[in-house]
N, C-alpha and C positions, 0 to 999 in steps of 0.2 A: 572901355576902361571903367565905366560906371558899374557894369555888371560885376567886374572883378572886385571893386571896392565894397559892393553890397555883400559879396560872399565873405570877404575878410571881416566885415562888421558882424555878419551873422555867426561866423566861427568864433569871434571874440565873445559874443553874447552867450553862445552855447558853452564855451569854456567857463565863463563866469557862473552860469547856472549849475554846471556840473561841480564846480568848486564849492558853490553854496550848499548843494546837496550833500557833498562829502563832509563839509564842516558841520552841518546840522546832524548828520548821522554820527560823527565822532562825539559831538556834544550831547548825544541822546535826546535831541529835541524832537517832539512829535511833528511829523511832516508827511504829507501825502506825496511821496516821491513819484508815483505813477501819474498823478494828475499834473505835476510839474513837467515831467517828461512828455506826456501827451500834449500839453499845451505848447511845449517847445517844438515838437514835431509838426503840429498844426501851423505854427508860426513860420517854420522853415518852408513847409509846403506852400503856404500863402505867398511868401516872398518869391519862391521859384515861379509860381504862376504869374505873378505881377511882372517879373523879369521876362518871362516868355512872351507875355502880351506886348510889352514894350518892344522887344526884339522883332516880333511879328509885324507890328505896325511900322517900325523903322525900316524894315526890309520888304514891306508889302509891294512897293513898286517893282522890285526885282523879282519877287515871287509872281506877281501878275504878269510881268513881261515874259517870264518863262512859260506860264500857262498859256498866254496869248500866242506865243511862238509855236508851242506844241499843237494847239488847236488849228492854227493856220497851216502847219505842215500836214496835219491829217486831212483837212479840207482840200488842200492842194493835191494830195495824193489821190483822194477819191475822185476829184475832177479829172486829173490826168488819166486815171484808170478808166473812167467812163468814156474817154475819147478813143481808147484803143480798140473798141469793138470786140470781135471774136478773139483777137490776139491780145493776151494780157501777160505782161512780164511777171517775174516771180514776186515783185514787191506789191502787186495788186491784190487786194483782199476781196474784190467783188467777184 
């Protein structure tokens, strides 16, 4: 839910900035639109990276459990195949 509220706040900020740019353009005020948009894109990208890092660390135990299970299955398969000698079933990679 935190991630969702961050996205909503980012969208509101973006809407406000776009509204400001339109207002300044209508009023013929000098403004570097490209710099404002560039900074906003950088801000959005920064927030996405921060959310990704938060999610990665919140789910790191699940990710590590999955990696651990995969490695254990591979090691188990290698061991079982090594015990088969000359006869190796189709699942053996050795």
